[in-house]
N, C-alpha and C positions, 0 to 999 in steps of 0.2 A: 161621344164623337159622331152619332150619326146625325141628332142634331145641330153639325155643323155642317156638314155633306146636303144634308137638306134643304140648307140655305142660300143654294145657289143661285147666285143672280144671273137668270140673262141677259146677252143685250138688248140694250134701251135706254131709252131718259131717265135722268138721273132723278127720283123723286124730289118732290120739295125740299125732304128732312137735309136729307143726301147733300142738297143744292145751298141749306142753312149751314151744314155743319162743314163743309169745305171754306166753305166763306168763313168761318170763326179762323178754322183752323190755321186758312191760311194767312189772317191778323195776328195770331198770337202768333206764327213763327215767322214772320217779320219782326214783331217785334223784339220776341230774341235773339235774333242774327242782330236785330241795331242795338238791342245792350253789349250783345259783346263786341261791337266797330266799337259803342265809347266806356265798354269796361276797358280794353285791351290797346282803345287808341293808335291802332293798327294805321291808324291813315299816315301817322307824324315820322313815320321810318319804314315802310314796307323795304321788305327783302326785295332784291333790286336782279330777278331773276335773269334766262337768258330769254325768259317771252318779253320784259319791256324794254331788255337791251335792241334787239331787233329793231322792235316797236319804236322805238328813239333813233334807229338808223334809217328805218324810213323815212321815220318824218325829219332828219337831216340830211336824206337827198345820198343817202351812200346804199341804200337794194337793202334786199332782204340779208344780211350779215351778222358777223360776230366774228369773234375767235372762241370756239367753248371747244372745250376739250382736250386741251394738248395739241389744238390746232392752229396756225398763221391769222390772221382775220382775213377774211373774201368771203363770199357769198355761200351759205351755212343754209342747212336743211336739218340740223339738230332742234329750235324749238318748232313745236306741229304749227299750223300753219294757221288753222282757221281761230285760236283764240292771241295770236300774234296781232293780226289783222282787226280783230277788236278791240283789242287796248290802244294802237296804232291812228285806227278811227274817231276811240274816245278820247284820245292827246286830238288831234286833231281836231276834233268840232268843238272840244272844250278849251281849246286853247293854250292844255299844256299838261299837268300829272296830276288832274285834280282827282288826289286818288280816297278822298272822300266820296263823291260823290262818287267814285265808279264802289268804289264797297257799297253802298249804297245800292247802286243797282245790284251789284252782286247777291247783294239781300233780296232781293225781290226773286232773282232767279232760284235762289236755292228756296228758300220760302213756296216755291211753286210744284217741289219736290211733294211733298208729300201729299199734297191732291193727285200728281200724277199716281203713287204708290196706290193712292187707295182706288181710285181707276180703273189699276192692277189685280193689284190682290181681289175686287170684287166679280173680273170674272175668272180669276186662277182656283182662287177658291173661294170665299164664305161670305158675305156681307159682312158676319164677327169679325173673322181674321183680318178683316179691309178694315173695320172702325184702327182696332186695335191696331195694324200695321202704321197705317194712317198716322195716331197720334204720337207712338212710338217714333216714327222718323221727324216730325215735326219736332217732338224733345231731344229727338238725337245729338250729346254736343257734341260729338267728332263732324256732324253733320250739319248744324249751326254754328261751328268760327272760319269755317271756307269760304266766309267770303270776306274774313280780314285778311285774307292771303290776296297780295296779288296774281293767278296763279291758276293754271286751265280747269281741276277740279272741281271750281263751282259749275263750269258751264260743260263738261264733261259728263258729272250728273244727270244734272237735267233731261241731256239730250239719251243716255242709257237705257233712262227709267220710260222715255216716250219711245224709245222704240222697240224697247221689251213687251210692251201695251201695241203697239200698230203691229208687230208680229203677231201676236193673237190674235189680232182682233185679222190680219189676211189668214191666221187658222181658220179663221170662224167663215168669212167669206171669202175666199181667194179672187176678188176683183184685180186687172189689170191697175186700177189707183191706186190699191193697195198695196198691189208689189211693185211698183214703182215711188210710191212715196215713204215707203219697207227699205227700197233698196238707195235712195236717196241719203236717208237718215243714218243707214249705212256707215255713205260716202262721209256725211260731216262729222259723223261721230270716230272715224279714219285720219280725220284730217285734227280733229283732238289727240287722237289714241290709238296704234295701229293693233293694239291687242285684240282691239272687238271682231276683225277678220277671224279668227279660231272662232266666235263666237259664231258670224254667219254660216260656217259652213257647219257646225256641229246647229242649227236650229233650221238649217236647207235640209239637213238632212232627217229632222225634228217634224217637220212640215212634207216633206215628201212623205210622212207615213202618214201625215194625219188630210193629208187630200185623198179625193174621190175618183176611181176614175181609171181608165187604162194609165201607161209610165208618164208618154206623151204629153198625153193632155194634163197631167200629174206634174211635169217637168218644163211648163212656158211659161209656168206666173214666177217660178225660183230665177226661171233665164230674164226675166223680164228685167226683178229682181235685180239679177246682181248684175244687168247692162248697168241700171239707173245707176248702182252704186260705180261700176269703173268709171260713166262719163262725170260724175258728179267729183270723182278721182281726180279726173285724168285732167284737167289744169294745171295742177299742180306739176303732177307726173312731166307733163312735157316742158310746164318750167324748166323742172330738175336734169331733162333732157338736154334742153338748149345752153342750158349754165355748167352744168358737165359731163357732158359728151358721156353719159350713162345711165340708166335706164333704174331709176332710183322712186319707187312708186313715192312715196310719203317720204321717211327720215332713214338717216343712217347711223342709227346709232345703236343698231344690235352689237356690234363686235365687243362695244363696249360693256353691255350690259350681260353677252354673256361671257367676257373676259372677265368681270366684278365680280361674277356666281364660281370663276374655276381659273382660282391661282392660288400662288402658298399660303396667301394669308386669308381663302375668303371661309367664311363662315354661316354664307345663309345672306344675312343679311350685306347693309352699304357699308358697314364699320366695322373696323378691327373691335379684340378685347383692350387693344392699347385708348380707345376712342375717337379714330384718327379714321380718316373717313378709309376706302379701301386704298381707292387714287394715289394718296396722300405721299406712297412710300413706292413707287415702282421698280421695278425689278431693274437692274441695273442693263443687261439686252434689251430691253422692250423700249426704257427711255431712249436707248444708242437709233433705236429702232422710228421715231421720230420726229429725232432734230436731227439736222444740221452737222457739220465740221465745228461749228462752232455752238453750238450746244442751244440753240434755239431753235423754235418750230416752226416745222419747210411746209407740212400736209397738211392740207383743206380735210373739211371735216371727214368728209366719205372715205379719205383714204385713209385716216388714221384710225377709223374704225376698219379695213380694213389690215391693220396692223394688228392689235385688238383680238380681232378673233382668229386670227392666224396665233398668234400669240396662249390666247384662249384653248384652240381645241389641242395645238401641240398638249401643255398642258391636261386636258382629259384623256388622250393615248397614253399619256405617259406613267399616269398617277389615277386609271376608271374607277379603282374602289372609292381614293375618300374624295372624290367627284363626287360618286354619288352615296357616301353620307354624309354629303354637308345635303341633298336634296331636302329631307324630309325639315330640317331647321327650315330651309328657306319656307318652305310651307305653312311650317309654324309664326314665321314672325308674318307671314303676311295676313295672319288675321290675330294675331295677337302681339303688335309690334314690336322691332326686335329692342329698341329701345330700353323697355318697363327689363329685359330681363340680360342688361350687361349689367357690368361689376358698377353699381353703383355708385362710386369712389370716382368715375368715370362717365358717365350717362352723357348721351350728344346733346339733351338735356335736358333740368329739371322739371321734372311734376309730381304730380300730385299721384301715389299710391292711391287714391282712392279710383282713377280714373284704368290706375292694372288690372283691380280684381272689379272694373265694373265691364274692363272687356271678357277680361272670362266668365262674369257670370253670362254677359249677353251673348256669347256663342255657345255656351252650355245650354241654355235657353235654345240656341236657332239648333243644335246638336237633336234637342227632344221634340222641336219642329217637323223635321226632318221625318224623323218618323210617326208623329200624328199626322201630318200631311201623305199619310202611303194611300191616304181613301182615297187621293184627290188625283192620280195617276191617271191620265197621262196630260193633266193640263198642267200642273206640278212641275213636269220634267222641266218647263222652258225655261224658270228660271233658273232651276242647278244645272242645265245647260249652261246658264253664264257662269254661272259662281264655277263652274269648272274650271271654265277656258280661260280662264282668270290663273286660277291656281294653277294649270297646268304651265302657264306660261313663269306663273314667279318660283315655280318650286326650279323650273328648268333655269330663269336666269340667278334672282333673288328677288329680297325683300325691301321693302325700306322703312323708315321710322317715321312716327307721326302716323301711321296708319293710313295713307296716301294710296296706298297698291287698293287696298278695299278699303275704300273708298266710294266708288261706285258701283259697289254687291251691298252694300247696309242697306239700304231703302228694301233690296230681296233678300234679306240676310236677315233684316225685321219681320218680314212680312212670314218667315217661318219661326220665328219664332211668336210673334201674331196667334200662330194657327195653335201652339204647346198654351199659351197663355188662353186665349178662345175657347179652349176645348176646357183645362182645367177650371173656368169658370162656370162652363159649363158643365159641367159632370157637376160642382159643386151648388149650382144652381136648382139642377133636375134632382140632386139627393135631398136639398133643404124641401121641393115640393115631394119627393117622396116620401119623407118623416111625416111630411107633415101630413099627410094623405089617411099613411097607416096609422098618426095618432088618432084625427079625427073619427078612423071607421073604428077606432077600436075603443072613441065614445059611447 
């Protein structure tokens, strides 16, 4: 363990071998992701999710609109805007839905994640752990297949990875520029998924402890960070106010997500025991609140969210113990994929059992890494806070299939796994040297 902690890399330029390593790692990561694009031929008929639908509506002159989550067609806030506008811009530039080259571009974005993971791990943990974390991130199957979907995780993962590195650099040298950069990136990440705002709050507390000087002096860079974040988000918030005449900072999906985790069929995930989505069988009283007298949706999505939230809170009040009993399962599924633990005859999608046990092995190694990394306090607290923030949110709401909610955490989970592997390899190396020295001495 002492061999790892003695190899902490101070801030500074990369050495030549590190630059060569990262260049090779990027090339290998890119090749692997492109391989999966051709392996699955995913550009042929990709899933048409809400980001794609709204992007096409924008190009058709219908504005940022859709009819999601039992809402009538109209202005929407359901899909987060950053990736949606990215898609719309790509379709406009390429003159159509060129999925193949879109996925190639996403491969480039995804292939940059291992390099960012290395830069973060070399500051937070150690050089051996950083090398292992970058390699694990490059070859991680779940990260490698994200470019095969027309969906925002590929962008969200990269932005979150850069964000943690920026926050750590802000802790090292709290300048106004770094504070503003971190705030802007927090805002951009929130425009891909608002979950990051809980991490922003927790990292603010962490930074407040790390900064030196009087309280108000320590608070100033954090105020800049929050102001920059608010300014980044504000154009979208203003749009929502103008369109809906209601304060909706980014998205209005919370009601639906709370209800999925708090209803008679809730089991911690997005799918019930019969293999159907939780939303597939709405209770009669809830459905009647969503439609008009003729059974047609008559509400915009933020009004639909209010209805779901009202029914979810009612369920929690009436069944508090049942609601609490489901929370550990939601936490478990967040990290271990609900689909792996459903009735084998009714999985949401067919999967290779190797992936299930690969996930279990990875998470067990991560847990070992948390123990191994205890010597890195308080540095290792920052990625732990990110993992904690997502775990809190999804245990309160629900998990999803295909490891989608875990993916932004994957590079940081693998950092902890890397510390365990580096400690194990270090122990083997040093025990071997000790044995060789003892044998030489005996001769």
